[in-house]
DRENDO-1510 file (C-alpha; in Angstrom, 1 decimal, always signed):
<recs>
REC; n; res; u; v; w
REC; 1; MET; -39.9; +17.0; -27.3 .
REC; 2; LYS; -41.2; +19.0; -30.2 .
REC; 3; ASP; -38.0; +19.7; -31.9 .
REC; 4; ARG; -37.2; +15.9; -31.7 .
REC; 5; GLU; -40.6; +15.5; -33.2 .
REC; 6; GLN; -39.8; +17.9; -35.9 .
REC; 7; LYS; -36.6; +16.6; -36.9 .
REC; 8; HIS; -37.5; +13.2; -37.0 .
REC; 9; PHE; -40.5; +13.7; -39.4 .
REC; 10; ASP; -38.7; +16.0; -41.5 .
REC; 11; ARG; -36.1; +13.3; -41.6 .
REC; 12; ILE; -38.4; +10.4; -43.0 .
REC; 13; SER; -40.7; +12.5; -45.0 .
REC; 14; GLU; -39.7; +11.1; -48.2 .
REC; 15; LYS; -39.9; +7.6; -47.1 .
REC; 16; TYR; -43.2; +8.2; -44.9 .
REC; 17; HIS; -44.7; +9.5; -48.9 .
REC; 18; LYS; -43.3; +6.5; -50.5 .
REC; 19; ALA; -44.8; +4.1; -48.0 .
REC; 20; SER; -48.1; +5.7; -48.0 .
REC; 21; ASP; -49.9; +3.3; -50.2 .
REC; 22; SER; -50.2; +0.9; -46.9 .
REC; 23; TRP; -53.1; +3.0; -45.4 .
REC; 24; LYS; -54.2; +4.5; -48.4 .
REC; 25; ILE; -57.3; +2.2; -47.7 .
REC; 26; ILE; -58.1; +3.9; -44.8 .
REC; 27; TYR; -58.2; +7.4; -46.4 .
REC; 28; GLU; -60.0; +6.3; -49.1 .
REC; 29; GLN; -63.0; +5.2; -46.2 .
REC; 30; ILE; -62.8; +8.8; -44.3 .
REC; 31; GLU; -63.3; +10.5; -47.3 .
REC; 32; GLU; -66.2; +8.8; -48.4 .
REC; 33; ARG; -67.7; +9.6; -44.5 .
REC; 34; ILE; -66.5; +13.2; -44.2 .
REC; 35; ASN; -66.3; +14.6; -47.8 .
REC; 36; PRO; -70.5; +15.7; -46.8 .
REC; 37; LEU; -69.2; +17.2; -43.5 .
REC; 38; ILE; -66.9; +19.1; -44.7 .
REC; 39; THR; -68.5; +20.8; -47.9 .
REC; 40; ASP; -68.5; +24.7; -48.1 .
REC; 41; ARG; -66.8; +24.7; -44.3 .
REC; 42; VAL; -63.4; +25.5; -43.0 .
REC; 43; VAL; -61.5; +22.2; -42.3 .
REC; 44; LEU; -58.0; +22.4; -39.6 .
REC; 45; ASP; -56.6; +19.7; -40.9 .
REC; 46; VAL; -53.7; +18.7; -38.0 .
REC; 47; GLY; -50.8; +16.3; -38.6 .
REC; 48; ASN; -51.5; +16.1; -42.1 .
REC; 49; GLY; -48.3; +14.5; -43.4 .
REC; 50; GLY; -49.1; +16.0; -47.0 .
REC; 51; MET; -52.2; +13.3; -46.9 .
REC; 52; PHE; -55.7; +14.0; -47.3 .
REC; 53; ALA; -58.6; +12.4; -46.3 .
REC; 54; TYR; -61.4; +14.5; -48.6 .
REC; 55; ASP; -61.7; +15.9; -51.7 .
REC; 56; LEU; -59.9; +19.4; -51.6 .
REC; 57; ASP; -62.4; +21.2; -53.5 .
REC; 58; ARG; -65.4; +20.5; -50.9 .
REC; 59; PRO; -64.0; +23.1; -48.0 .
REC; 60; SER; -64.8; +26.6; -48.3 .
REC; 61; ARG; -61.2; +27.4; -46.4 .
REC; 62; ILE; -58.5; +24.4; -46.0 .
REC; 63; LEU; -55.8; +25.4; -43.3 .
REC; 64; VAL; -53.1; +22.0; -42.5 .
REC; 65; MET; -51.4; +22.3; -39.3 .
REC; 66; ASP; -47.6; +19.9; -39.3 .
REC; 67; VAL; -44.7; +20.2; -37.0 .
REC; 68; SER; -42.5; +19.3; -40.2 .
REC; 69; VAL; -41.2; +21.6; -42.6 .
REC; 70; ASP; -40.3; +19.0; -44.9 .
REC; 71; MET; -44.1; +17.4; -44.6 .
REC; 72; LEU; -45.8; +20.9; -45.6 .
REC; 73; SER; -43.3; +21.2; -48.4 .
REC; 74; SER; -44.6; +18.4; -50.1 .
REC; 75; ILE; -48.0; +20.5; -50.6 .
REC; 76; SER; -48.2; +22.5; -53.5 .
REC; 77; ASP; -51.9; +22.9; -54.0 .
REC; 78; ALA; -52.7; +26.4; -53.7 .
REC; 79; ARG; -56.0; +25.9; -51.7 .
REC; 80; VAL; -54.0; +24.9; -48.8 .
REC; 81; THR; -52.6; +27.4; -46.0 .
REC; 82; LYS; -49.9; +25.6; -44.3 .
REC; 83; ILE; -49.2; +26.4; -41.0 .
REC; 84; VAL; -46.0; +25.0; -39.3 .
REC; 85; SER; -46.9; +24.2; -35.3 .
REC; 86; ASP; -47.4; +21.5; -33.0 .
REC; 87; ALA; -51.2; +20.2; -32.2 .
REC; 88; ARG; -50.6; +20.8; -28.2 .
REC; 89; ASP; -50.1; +25.1; -29.2 .
REC; 90; MET; -52.9; +25.8; -31.9 .
REC; 91; CYS; -52.6; +29.6; -30.8 .
REC; 92; THR; -52.1; +30.9; -34.1 .
REC; 93; ILE; -55.9; +29.6; -35.1 .
REC; 94; GLU; -58.5; +31.8; -33.7 .
REC; 95; ASN; -60.9; +30.3; -31.0 .
REC; 96; ASP; -64.6; +29.5; -32.6 .
REC; 97; SER; -63.1; +29.9; -36.0 .
REC; 98; VAL; -63.4; +26.8; -37.7 .
REC; 99; ASP; -65.8; +24.3; -38.7 .
REC; 100; VAL; -64.2; +20.4; -38.9 .
REC; 101; ILE; -61.0; +19.7; -37.1 .
REC; 102; ILE; -59.3; +16.4; -38.4 .
REC; 103; PHE; -56.6; +14.0; -36.6 .
REC; 104; VAL; -55.6; +11.2; -39.0 .
REC; 105; LEU; -53.6; +8.6; -37.5 .
REC; 106; VAL; -51.7; +11.5; -35.6 .
REC; 107; LEU; -52.5; +11.4; -31.9 .
REC; 108; HIS; -50.5; +8.4; -31.3 .
REC; 109; HIS; -47.4; +10.6; -32.1 .
REC; 110; ILE; -47.7; +13.0; -29.4 .
REC; 111; SER; -47.2; +11.6; -25.9 .
REC; 112; GLY; -45.5; +12.4; -22.2 .
REC; 113; ASN; -43.2; +11.3; -20.6 .
REC; 114; ASN; -45.1; +8.3; -18.6 .
REC; 115; LEU; -48.5; +6.8; -19.1 .
REC; 116; HIS; -50.4; +9.7; -17.1 .
REC; 117; GLU; -48.8; +12.1; -19.0 .
REC; 118; SER; -49.4; +10.7; -22.0 .
REC; 119; ILE; -53.5; +10.9; -21.1 .
REC; 120; LYS; -53.2; +14.1; -20.0 .
REC; 121; THR; -51.4; +15.1; -23.4 .
REC; 122; LEU; -54.6; +13.7; -25.4 .
REC; 123; GLU; -57.1; +15.6; -23.5 .
REC; 124; GLY; -55.0; +18.8; -23.5 .
REC; 125; ILE; -54.9; +18.2; -27.5 .
REC; 126; LEU; -59.1; +17.6; -27.2 .
REC; 127; SER; -59.4; +20.9; -25.6 .
REC; 128; GLU; -57.5; +22.8; -27.7 .
REC; 129; ALA; -59.1; +21.4; -30.8 .
REC; 130; ARG; -62.5; +22.4; -28.9 .
REC; 131; SER; -62.1; +25.7; -28.5 .
REC; 132; LYS; -61.4; +26.3; -32.1 .
REC; 133; LEU; -64.4; +24.9; -33.3 .
REC; 134; ARG; -67.7; +27.1; -33.5 .
REC; 135; PRO; -70.4; +25.8; -32.2 .
REC; 136; GLY; -71.8; +22.7; -34.2 .
REC; 137; GLY; -68.6; +22.4; -35.7 .
REC; 138; HIS; -67.0; +18.5; -35.7 .
REC; 139; LEU; -64.1; +17.0; -34.4 .
REC; 140; VAL; -62.7; +14.2; -36.6 .
REC; 141; VAL; -60.4; +11.4; -35.3 .
REC; 142; ALA; -59.3; +8.1; -37.3 .
REC; 143; GLU; -56.9; +6.2; -34.8 .
REC; 144; ALA; -55.0; +2.9; -34.4 .
REC; 145; LEU; -56.6; +1.5; -31.0 .
REC; 146; LEU; -55.1; -1.3; -29.0 .
REC; 147; SER; -56.9; -3.7; -27.1 .
REC; 148; PRO; -57.2; -3.8; -23.0 .
REC; 149; ILE; -54.7; -6.3; -23.0 .
REC; 150; LEU; -52.4; -5.2; -25.4 .
REC; 151; PHE; -52.7; -2.0; -23.7 .
REC; 152; ARG; -51.5; -2.8; -20.6 .
REC; 153; VAL; -48.3; -4.5; -22.4 .
REC; 154; GLN; -47.9; -1.0; -23.9 .
REC; 155; LYS; -47.9; +0.3; -20.5 .
REC; 156; TRP; -45.7; -2.2; -18.6 .
REC; 157; CYS; -43.4; -1.6; -21.5 .
REC; 158; PHE; -44.0; +2.1; -21.6 .
REC; 159; GLN; -40.0; +3.6; -20.0 .
REC; 160; LEU; -38.1; +0.9; -22.2 .
REC; 161; THR; -39.8; +1.7; -25.3 .
REC; 162; ARG; -39.5; +5.4; -24.9 .
REC; 163; ALA; -35.6; +4.9; -24.4 .
REC; 164; ILE; -35.4; +2.7; -27.6 .
REC; 165; LEU; -36.8; +4.9; -29.3 .
REC; 166; HIS; -35.7; +8.1; -28.2 .
REC; 167; ARG; -31.7; +6.5; -28.8 .
REC; 168; LEU; -33.0; +6.0; -32.0 .
REC; 169; GLY; -33.6; +9.8; -32.6 .
REC; 170; VAL; -38.1; +9.0; -32.3 .
REC; 171; SER; -40.4; +10.4; -30.0 .
REC; 172; MET; -42.4; +8.0; -27.9 .
REC; 173; ILE; -45.7; +7.0; -29.7 .
REC; 174; PHE; -48.6; +6.1; -27.1 .
REC; 175; PHE; -51.7; +4.2; -28.7 .
REC; 176; CYS; -55.1; +4.5; -26.8 .
REC; 177; THR; -57.7; +1.8; -26.2 .
REC; 178; GLN; -61.1; +3.0; -28.1 .
REC; 179; ALA; -62.4; +3.1; -24.3 .
REC; 180; ILE; -60.1; +5.9; -23.2 .
REC; 181; LEU; -60.3; +8.1; -26.5 .
REC; 182; ALA; -64.0; +8.0; -26.2 .
REC; 183; GLU; -63.9; +8.9; -23.0 .
REC; 184; ASN; -61.5; +11.8; -23.2 .
REC; 185; ILE; -63.5; +13.1; -26.6 .
REC; 186; ALA; -67.0; +12.6; -24.5 .
REC; 187; LYS; -65.1; +14.6; -21.2 .
REC; 188; VAL; -64.1; +17.4; -23.3 .
REC; 189; PHE; -66.9; +18.0; -25.3 .
REC; 190; GLU; -68.9; +17.2; -22.6 .
REC; 191; ILE; -71.1; +15.1; -24.5 .
REC; 192; ASN; -72.4; +11.0; -23.5 .
REC; 193; TYR; -70.4; +7.9; -25.2 .
REC; 194; GLN; -73.4; +7.4; -27.4 .
REC; 195; ASP; -72.9; +10.7; -29.0 .
REC; 196; ILE; -69.7; +9.9; -30.4 .
REC; 197; GLU; -70.0; +8.2; -33.9 .
REC; 198; THR; -68.1; +5.3; -34.8 .
REC; 199; THR; -66.9; +3.5; -37.3 .
REC; 200; ASP; -64.6; +0.5; -38.0 .
REC; 201; LEU; -62.1; +1.5; -40.7 .
REC; 202; ASN; -61.0; -1.8; -42.5 .
REC; 203; LEU; -57.5; -3.0; -44.0 .
REC; 204; GLU; -56.7; -5.4; -46.6 .
REC; 205; GLY; -53.3; -6.8; -48.0 .
REC; 206; TRP; -50.1; -5.5; -46.1 .
REC; 207; LEU; -49.5; -3.0; -44.0 .
REC; 208; ASP; -46.3; -1.3; -43.0 .
REC; 209; PRO; -46.6; -1.1; -39.0 .
REC; 210; LEU; -43.9; +1.3; -38.5 .
REC; 211; GLY; -44.9; +3.8; -40.9 .
REC; 212; GLY; -45.3; +6.8; -38.7 .
REC; 213; CYS; -41.5; +6.0; -37.2 .
REC; 214; PHE; -39.8; +3.9; -39.7 .
REC; 215; PRO; -41.5; +3.9; -43.2 .
REC; 216; GLY; -40.7; +1.1; -45.6 .
REC; 217; LEU; -38.7; -0.9; -43.1 .
REC; 218; ILE; -41.2; -3.9; -43.0 .
REC; 219; LYS; -44.6; -5.1; -43.9 .
REC; 220; ILE; -47.1; -7.4; -42.2 .
REC; 221; PRO; -50.4; -9.0; -43.4 .
REC; 222; VAL; -53.0; -7.4; -42.1 .
REC; 223; SER; -54.2; -10.3; -40.1 .
REC; 224; MET; -51.2; -9.6; -37.8 .
REC; 225; GLN; -51.6; -6.0; -37.3 .
REC; 226; PRO; -52.2; -5.9; -33.5 .
REC; 227; TRP; -54.7; -2.2; -33.8 .
REC; 228; ASP; -58.1; -1.9; -34.5 .
REC; 229; PHE; -58.7; +1.3; -36.7 .
REC; 230; ARG; -61.6; +3.7; -36.0 .
REC; 231; LEU; -63.1; +7.0; -37.3 .
REC; 232; MET; -64.8; +8.6; -34.3 .
REC; 233; ILE; -66.6; +11.9; -35.1 .
REC; 234; ALA; -67.9; +14.2; -32.3 .
REC; 235; LYS; -70.0; +17.7; -32.2 .
REC; 236; LYS; -69.3; +20.3; -30.7 .
REC; 237; THR; -72.7; +21.5; -28.9 .
REC; 238; SER; -74.2; +24.8; -30.0 .
REC; 239; TYR; -73.3; +26.8; -26.9 .
REC; 240; ASP; -70.0; +26.7; -24.8 .
REC; 241; ASN; -69.8; +26.9; -21.2 .
REC; 242; HIS; -65.8; +27.4; -21.5 .
</recs>
């Protein structure tokens, strides 16, 4: 599965960056919120894809992790340390060594063979992230989220969608609802829902809805897009029972 994902993102890397203007406004809103959070901090940016949702002058150190060598090769800034790895396995990062871990529009690209496995994969990624954060560190997640109704449609079509995408050389994509994502963050970080800061990310104009799969293929008016975009921030407690 990881090899498939690496080959896919290596293959679409150039088109992905050309199509990135479609969601630039999301990155600008994230930057406005998290720049104060990352100032003089060690940042781990997972699934970065060569796009930064923050000011590179702010952190004391920037680690960028991506499964795609070609995506990472687009980053030439000397302030960035590049790591070729998968979000499910952060063994190259020391535990309790990072102040802020960032996932921007990446979690839906990492799934399992079915609905249950996909949710367990999400939980596993969040657990990996928590172990790398220092006490008091922050998890930052920006995601496209489905309504409960559309999530049920996704559930019914899971295996058919997976088969079609695999035939096209693309790994399965799996979108959560806000409740599922918040539930798993709260569970892993041992906090309450209300402790998760949640912010709407607003779009305008036209959106490339297939950017991570078939970038540049189509664009649709924002009013037609089926997702709600949210920024969610959680803090690791100052103690750790794990």
